[in-house]
C-alpha positions as CSV (number, residue, x, y, z in Angstrom):
1,M,-8.6,-96.7,-48.6
2,A,-5.8,-94.6,-49.6
3,G,-6.3,-92.6,-46.2
4,V,-6.1,-96.2,-44.7
5,V,-3.0,-96.9,-46.6
6,M,-1.4,-93.9,-45.9
7,A,-2.2,-94.2,-42.0
8,K,-0.3,-97.6,-42.3
9,S,2.3,-96.3,-43.9
10,M,3.1,-93.7,-41.2
11,P,6.0,-94.3,-39.0
12,K,4.8,-95.6,-35.5
13,S,5.8,-92.5,-33.6
14,M,3.8,-90.0,-35.7
15,R,0.7,-92.1,-35.4
16,K,1.0,-91.9,-31.5
17,S,1.6,-88.1,-31.6
18,M,-1.7,-87.9,-33.8
19,S,-3.5,-90.0,-31.4
20,K,-2.6,-88.0,-28.3
21,A,-3.7,-84.5,-30.2
22,K,-7.2,-86.2,-31.0
23,S,-7.4,-87.3,-27.2
24,M,-6.8,-83.5,-25.8
25,P,-9.8,-81.7,-24.3
26,K,-10.8,-78.8,-26.7
27,L,-10.2,-75.4,-25.2
28,V,-13.6,-73.6,-25.7
29,P,-13.8,-70.0,-24.1
30,K,-16.6,-70.2,-21.4
31,S,-19.4,-67.7,-21.6
32,V,-19.1,-64.9,-19.1
33,P,-21.7,-64.8,-16.3
34,T,-24.3,-62.2,-17.1
35,C,-24.3,-60.7,-13.6
36,V,-20.3,-59.8,-14.0
37,V,-21.3,-58.1,-17.5
38,G,-24.0,-56.3,-15.8
39,A,-21.8,-55.0,-12.9
40,A,-19.2,-53.8,-15.3
41,R,-21.7,-51.7,-17.3
42,R,-23.0,-50.3,-14.3
43,V,-19.7,-49.1,-13.1
44,L,-19.1,-47.8,-16.7
45,R,-22.1,-45.8,-16.6
46,A,-21.7,-44.7,-13.0
47,G,-18.1,-43.4,-13.9
48,V,-19.4,-41.3,-16.9
49,A,-22.1,-39.7,-14.7
50,L,-19.4,-38.5,-12.1
51,G,-17.4,-37.2,-14.8
52,V,-20.8,-35.1,-16.3
53,V,-21.8,-34.1,-12.8
54,G,-18.1,-32.8,-12.3
55,L,-18.2,-30.7,-15.4
56,V,-21.6,-29.4,-14.7
57,V,-20.6,-28.5,-11.0
58,G,-17.2,-26.7,-12.3
59,A,-18.8,-24.7,-14.8
60,A,-21.3,-23.4,-12.1
61,A,-19.0,-22.7,-9.4
62,P,-19.0,-18.9,-8.7
63,V,-16.0,-16.8,-9.4
64,P,-14.7,-15.1,-6.0
65,K,-14.6,-11.1,-7.0
66,P,-11.4,-9.5,-5.9
67,K,-11.8,-7.5,-2.6
68,P,-11.6,-3.7,-3.0
69,V,-8.1,-2.6,-2.2
70,A,-7.8,0.6,0.0
71,P,-6.0,3.5,-1.1
72,A,-2.5,3.6,-0.1
73,V,-1.4,6.6,2.2
74,D,1.5,8.5,0.9
75,P,4.4,8.2,3.3
76,H,5.5,11.6,2.7
77,E,2.2,13.6,2.7
78,A,1.4,15.8,6.0
79,D,-0.5,19.1,6.6
80,V,1.7,21.3,8.5
81,A,0.4,24.4,9.7
82,Q,1.2,27.1,12.2
83,H,-1.1,29.4,14.5
84,G,-0.2,32.2,16.7
85,S,-0.2,36.1,17.6
86,L,1.9,39.3,17.2
87,T,2.2,42.5,19.1
88,L,3.8,45.6,18.4
89,A,5.2,48.2,21.0
90,D,8.3,50.6,21.3
91,G,10.1,49.2,18.0
92,R,9.7,45.6,19.5
93,L,8.0,43.2,17.7
94,T,7.3,39.8,19.3
95,V,5.9,36.6,17.3
96,R,4.7,33.8,19.4
97,L,3.5,30.6,17.1
98,T,2.8,26.9,17.7
99,P,3.6,24.9,14.8
100,Q,1.1,21.7,14.0
101,N,1.1,18.4,11.9
102,H,-2.5,17.6,10.9
103,G,-1.0,14.3,9.3
104,P,-1.3,11.9,7.9
105,S,2.5,11.3,8.2
106,D,5.1,12.3,10.8
107,V,7.5,15.1,9.8
108,A,11.3,14.8,11.0
109,D,11.8,18.6,11.3
110,T,10.1,21.7,9.4
111,T,11.6,25.1,9.0
112,L,9.6,28.2,9.5
113,R,10.0,31.6,7.5
114,L,9.4,35.1,9.4
115,V,9.7,37.9,6.8
116,W,9.2,41.7,8.2
117,S,8.4,44.4,6.0
118,V,10.8,46.7,7.4
119,P,14.7,46.0,8.3
120,L,15.5,44.5,11.6
121,T,18.1,46.1,13.9
122,D,21.7,44.6,13.5
123,R,21.8,43.0,16.7
124,Q,18.9,40.5,18.1
125,E,18.7,38.0,20.3
126,L,16.8,35.1,18.9
127,P,16.0,31.8,20.6
128,A,17.5,28.6,19.9
129,G,16.9,27.1,16.7
130,C,16.2,30.6,14.7
131,V,18.6,32.3,12.5
132,R,18.8,35.4,10.7
133,S,19.0,34.9,7.0
134,A,18.5,38.2,5.7
135,R,18.3,41.8,6.8
136,T,14.3,41.1,7.1
137,T,14.3,37.4,7.5
138,V,14.4,34.7,10.1
139,L,14.2,31.3,10.0
140,C,13.4,28.7,13.0
141,R,13.5,25.1,13.2
142,T,10.3,23.3,14.8
143,G,11.8,19.9,15.6
144,A,9.9,16.8,15.0
145,L,6.1,16.7,14.5
146,T,4.3,13.6,14.7
147,A,0.8,13.3,12.9
148,G,-1.9,14.8,14.8
149,S,0.3,16.8,17.4
150,R,1.6,20.3,18.0
151,G,5.1,21.3,18.5
152,D,6.6,23.7,21.1
153,E,5.8,27.1,21.0
154,I,8.3,29.6,19.6
155,V,8.8,33.2,20.5
156,V,10.8,35.9,18.4
157,P,11.3,38.9,19.9
158,V,12.8,41.1,17.2
159,R,13.7,44.8,16.9
160,L,13.1,47.1,14.4
161,K,15.0,50.0,12.9
162,G,13.2,53.2,13.8
163,L,10.0,53.3,15.1
164,R,7.1,52.1,13.1
165,S,3.6,52.9,13.1
166,E,2.6,49.6,11.6
167,V,4.6,46.7,10.4
168,S,3.4,43.7,7.9
169,V,4.9,40.5,8.9
170,R,4.6,37.2,6.5
171,I,4.9,33.6,7.9
172,D,5.1,30.5,5.9
173,T,6.8,27.0,5.7
174,L,10.0,27.2,3.9
175,W,10.7,23.4,4.4
176,N,8.8,20.4,5.7
177,G,11.1,17.4,5.4
178,G,10.3,16.7,1.8
179,A,6.8,15.8,2.6
180,K,3.6,16.7,0.3
181,D,1.7,19.3,2.2
182,I,-1.8,18.6,1.2
183,N,-3.3,21.8,2.6
184,P,-0.4,24.9,2.1
185,D,-2.9,27.5,2.6
186,N,-2.8,27.0,6.5
187,N,0.7,27.7,6.7
188,R,1.1,30.9,4.8
189,H,0.0,33.9,6.8
190,E,0.4,37.7,6.5
191,V,-0.2,40.0,9.1
192,L,-0.7,43.9,9.7
193,V,0.5,44.9,13.1
194,L,-0.1,48.2,14.5
195,E,2.2,49.8,16.8
196,T,-0.8,49.8,19.7
197,G,0.6,47.0,22.1
198,D,-2.6,44.9,20.8
199,V,-2.3,41.3,20.3
200,Y,-3.1,40.5,16.5
201,T,-3.9,36.4,15.9
202,F,-3.3,34.4,12.9
């Protein structure tokens, strides 16, 4: 009764508003179809499975081994040598030699040193590229020597002071363009020459 009295005592505008609210449809959330939920679950499971497979494949992938690196060749390494012959007759000793470069690098120039065991006469006629540096020593340039090649033959005739029955001659490389000689034994020679006119090779 009190509720009725209260409703009657409400203003007319308020009673209309409450009547409209009662007549509005209720917003009840509809249930999601089962097929949609199932599809979403399958997508989620597939994504997780792919992630696991990716991790397994990544872990099992072989790590490439580094390729062996060939040792670098020293650009200043060269095996310089010289070979030739000597003869002694009538106080005149002649040296014939051919410089060689066995490689592996080219050489711009080399200087050979020839040392006699006895003094030379003051006047000498030396070939181009050769100079006298001491009483018993002559230096000769070979010119450029490419790897695996031979240079031009160098002929050095000298006159000795007095007649000698034998003379020792030492031949070596004084300078090889700053290259590291990996086999210095083949450019150092010492030859004993008898005054017979015979040819002595080295």
